[in-house]
N, C-alpha and C positions, 0 to 999 in steps of 0.2 A: 504494500500500500504506500501511497505517496508520503503519508506521515512517517511511517517507519523508516523510509529512506532518509528523510531529513533528520530524524532522531539519531540514526547511525552516523550520518554525516557530521552532525553537531558534536557527538561525544566520542565516536570511535575514530573518525578521521580527524576527528578532533581531539554603642551604649550611649547613646546620646542622651540629651535632656529628656526628662520624663513628661513634659507638657502638662496639660490639665488632667492628671490621672484620675483624681476623684470625680471630676465632672464627667470624664469619659466613661468611667465605670457606672456612674449613676444614669447616664444618658442611654446606654444601649446594652441589651443583653446580647453579648457578642457571640454566645454559643448558638443561638437559634433566632437570628434576626427575622422578624416578621414585619412586613410593610403593608399598611392598609392601602388598597387601591383607591385613588381619588382622581379627580379630573385632571390635575396636573400630571400625575404619574402615568396615566393611561393615554395621554395625548401622544399621537404618532406611535401607538403601541397596540398590537392585537395578539390574541392568543392563537398559536399555531396548532390546529387540530391534528394535522398529519405532517410528519417529518420524514424525509428520506435519509437513511443512514448510508454509510459508504458501501454497503452491499446492495444498495438500491431496494431496500425493504421498507415499505411505508409503515411507520409506527405512530400510534397515538401518544401524544405527549403534552405536557403542560408548559411548553416553552413560550417565551414572549419575544416578539419581534419589534425592533426599533428601527424605523426608517430615518436615516441620518443624512445630513448634507456635509460634504467634505470629509467624511469618515466612512469606512466600510460599515454597512448596516450591522446591527447587533442582534443576535438571537441567543437566548439562554435564560438565565435566572431573571427574576423580576426586579428591576431597579429604575429609578429615574436616571436617564442616560443623557449626558451632554458630550458633544463633540467640540474639542478646543482646537486652537491653532497648533501647528507642528512644533516640536521641540528643536533646540539648536545644539549642535556639536561644537564645543568651544576649544577643546584640546584633545589630542590623540597621542598615545604612546604606542609604539610598534615593537612587537617581539617576534622572534623567529619560530615560535611554537604556539600551540593553542592555549589561550587563557581560559582555564576551566573553573576558577574560583577567585574571588576577591574578598578580603576581610579588611575592615577599617578598625584600627585600635589606636586610641589617642590621636596623635597627629600623623599617623602612618597608614598607608595602604600596603597590604600584603597580597602579592599577585602570584597565584599558583599556576604553573605551567604544566601541561599534560606530561611532558617528557621527563619531569623530575626535579625542576628547579623552582625556588620561591624567591621573589624579589621584594625588597622593601622600598616604597616610594615615600619620601618625606615632603609633606605639603609646604613646609616652611621654606626650605631651600631648593625644592624640586629635585633633590638628589635621588638617584636610583642605584641600588646596589643589590647584588645577589647575597642572600643570607642562609640558604639551605639547599642541599642537593641530596636526593635519594638515588641509590644505584640499583638495588635489587628490585627492578620494576618491569612490569609488562605493559605495553601500550597498545595492544590489540583491541579493536572495537572501542568500547567505552572504558577500558581499563586505563591505567596510568596513575600519576599523582593526582589526587582528587580534591583534598581540602586541608585546611590549616585553621587552628583556633588557639587563642591564648587565654589563660585563666585570668580571673579578675585581680589577682595579686601581681600580675605581670612578672612572674618568675618561672613560668612553665608553659610549654605549648605541646600540642599534639598534631600529628599529620596522619592522613589516611591515604592509602594507595593500594594498588593490586600488585602483588609480588610475582616473581617468575614461576611460582607454584600455583598461580591463579587463585590466591587467597586475598580477600579484602581484609586488610590489617590496619590497626591504629597503633602508632608508636608514640611514646611520651618522652619529652626532653625537658631538662631544666636549664635555666640560664640566670645570669645576674643582671647587670646593667646593659650589657651588649648582647643582643640576641644572636649575633653571629658566633659568639663564644658559648655554645650550648653543649650539653652532655646527655647522652642517651640514658634513659632510666629503664624502661621496660616496654614490652608490648602489652596493651591493655584490651585488645579485641582482635579476633580473627574469625572468618567464616569462609569455607570453601565455596568457590563459584563453579558453575558449569557452563558449557557452550550452549547457545551463543552468549558472549559476554556483554549482555545488555541489561538495562534496568538494574544497575549496580547501586545507585545512590552514592553514598560515601561522603556526604557533606557533614561537617562538624560545626557545632557552635558551643560556646560556653554558656551554661544555664545558671543564671543568678538564683532561680527558684530552687533548683536541686543542688546547687553548689557543686556541679560536676559537668562533664562534657556530654552532649547529646550527639548521636550519630544516626543518620538516615540510611536505611538499607532497602534497596528495591527488591522486587520479587524474582529477579534473575530468570524471568520466564519469557520465552519467545512470544511475539504477538500473533497468536493463532486462536482457533476455536476453543482450545482447552483453557485459554486465559479466563474465559467467562466462568469456569467451574473449578479453577485451580484453588485447592484448599489452603495452600501454604501461607498466604498473607494473613489468614484468620487463625492459623494454627499457632497457639501460644507456647508450643514447645519448640518452635522453629524461629530462627533469627531473621529470616527473609520477610520483606514486606512490612517492616517495623520502623519506628523511631525508638532508640534504646538509650537509657542512661548508662554510662560506661563504668562508673565507680560509686560505691557506697550509697546506693539507692535501692530500696525494696518497694515495689509497687503492688497494689492489690489487683491481681490479674486472674481472670477465670481460667480454668483448665479446659482448653479446646484442642483436640488432637485429630490428626488425619490418618495416622498409621498406628504404630504401637503407642501405648500409654506411657510416654516419656515424662520426665520431670518438666513442669512448666517453667518458663523463664520468669524471673522475679524483678526484671529491670525494664519491662516494656512500658513506654509512655504512650505510644500510639501503635495500633495494629490495624490490619485491613487496608494496606497501601499497595499501590502498583509501582510507580516510579517517582518517589518523592525526592527529586533531585535537589530542591532547595527548600529551606524552612528557616524560621527565625522565632525568637521569643521576645515578647514585650509585656511588661507589667503583669506578669503572672498568667499570660496567655501564650499559646503556641499557634503560629500560622504556618500551614503546610500547603505547598503547591504540588499537586499530584497530577502527573501526565496521564491522560485518558487513553482509551483504546481506539474506538471508532467514532465517537460522537462528542464527548464533553471533556473540557479542561477545567480543573476545579481548584478553588482556594477554600480550605476549611480551617476554622479557628475554634480552638477548644481551650477551656480553662484548665490550667495545670493543677494537679492534685496528686494524692498518692494512689489514685485509681487509674488503671489503664483505660484508654478510650479507643473504640473501634470507629474507623472512618468508612467501613462498609465494603471496600473492594474485596472480591469481585461481584458481590451481590448487587451493588449499585455502581453506576458510573455517572458522576454528576448527580442530577436529580432523578435519574431514570433507573429502573431495574434492568439488569442484564437480560433477564428472560423476555422482557418486552422489546428491548433494543434489537435482539437477534431472533425474535419469535421462537424461543426455545420451549418446546412442550415438555411438561413434566420436569421442569428445571430442578436440579438437585446438586448439592455439594457433598461429597463424601467426607463428612467431618462430624465429630462427636463432641457435643457440648456437655460438660459435667456440671449439673445444676443441683445444689443441695445434696451432693454426693450421689446423685442419680445420673446415669448416662442416658441422654436423650437420643432418640433415633435420628436419622439424617433429616427427615421432614421436620421434626420438632426443633432440631438444632438450627435449621435454616430459619424457622420462625423466630427463635430466640435471638439469633444474630441480626435478623432484620429489625427487630424491635429495639435493639441496642445501638444500631448504627447512627452516627452523627451525620447529618446532611450538610453539604457545603454551604458556605455563606455566599459564594459567588461562583458561577460557572458559565462558560460560553461554549457554543457549538462550532463545529468545523466549517459548516457550509451556510453562512448567512444569506448568500444569494447563489444563483446558478454559476456565477462567474468568479466568485471570491472564495478563498480557502484560508482558514486559520489552522495551525498545525499542532502546537504544543505550548503550554504555559511555562514560562521561565521566570522564576522569582529571584529574589524578591526581598522587600524591606518595607519599613514604615518611615514616613517623613515626620520628623519632629521639629516643628518650627512654629511657635505661637503667632508669629507675624505673617505667616504664609497662607495663601489660599488653600494650600495642599496639606496643611497640618493634620496629622492623624489619618492620612491617606496611605493605604497599602499599595505599593507599586509593583507591577509585574509587566511582562512583555510577551508577545507571541513570537515564536521562532521563525515563522514564515513572513508575517507582515511587518514585524518590527514596530507595531503600535505599542504604546504604553496604555495600560489599564490602571486607573487609580480608583481604588475602592475605599470610600469614606466610612470608617468604622463608627462614626457618630450617627449618621443617618442612612447608611447603606446605599447611598447614591454612587453613581459610576461616572468617571470622566474618561473619555478615550482621546488620546493624543497621537496623531499620526506622525511618522518620521518625516523629516524635511524633504527628503528625496528617496529614491531607491538606493539604499545604502550598500547593498550587496554584502551583507554580513550575516553570520549565524550567531545569535546571541547565546551565551552560555550562562550568564548570571547578571544580576543587576542589584546595586546597592544604593542606599540613600546616604549622602555624605553629612548632611546636617551641619554644614560649616559654610564659610564664605568662599570656598574654592569653586564649587559648582553644586548644583542640586543633586545630581545623580552620577554614578559611574557604572559603566557596563563593560563586561569582558566578552570577547568573541572567539570563535574557533579559528578565525583568520589571524589571531595574535594581536588584535587591537584592544587597547583600553581607551574607551571613549568617555570623556567628561561632558555632560550635557546639562543644559539649563531648560527648565520648563517654561511654557509661555505665561 
């Protein structure tokens, strides 16, 4: 499929101020945003009764269509949608390798390259220097050096990569004042991968809530018919399809298994994920950008706690059920949910999992018109600037169109910002800088780091 080609191209060929936190928490229930339909919201919007998926199967769905000027039309979740002027690229850094991740810490950007190097960029003097290299690395398909995160004490960092044994691993290092003078401590995570080496995840963040590192792990599953019934992302004895706390955290997680009754994992923050390439934490909430299969790209936000949360894949894709999307009769997942020490059969396990799945706050569909195509959601960050029109907006982009989507967590409205021209880039990640240098920074498969300002 067209989408899978671009995803493989993209990855295989490839703490700012807190703002009005109390007001923000009192204004919106971020876990389950509901918007009442009113005259303003429904203007230029109609419910789509039938929608054609990529297999040309008509399905009934509760999608909403927004006819826009100067932007590609929007079809997906229900929002007030505005189309703004294009964004501006104000500065570019060029590398000779794919930029797969970017982290902002203090006055520095840390730029992660697929081939194994990390560079530090200083905003003050605009100095660029290499600070880390990993050698035991595989770069086939979506493998490579994947991510980097520093703890809040600024004396330790972790990196994730796929080694030559095709294991996704996370290594920890300590340092003092100079990050280039680092010392290896130990390996804190590993999981064996299988071919094809896609949907790996591997992004790392430091979690203030858990006081440890969080890691995203994809389902490592080929995009085929089995994806709709793959039990692994919901299997809490398996590390795939999860966001995991890596050290000193125990979460309340149900026992859900697909094969033998193994020990359940006790460090799951989120399960039921497909390809959670990017995610971030803000003010006790987790925002996850999960790449869909054939119809929807989604952003889901959940409140952090000691209880693991399911985002519902593969039962749900966006706001739709898999069995409806692909017209699957007698839809079933071969998985056992242990509830109150009783093993539910497959049918009842599915019902239980459906009832516990958290729906996305924002999702969009691939085919808004017959001639336009959106391919994969690339996240993401939150803008924190009390003086900005975009304060408390979560920003993401689409891998095909390079549009920016700004989802306002206060009122659940949506702003779409088109690119200035056809940029000819494959975006791999996007971050909010929340400083005077520029509004956002994005990394690309083509080795570019683009600093951009919003209209």
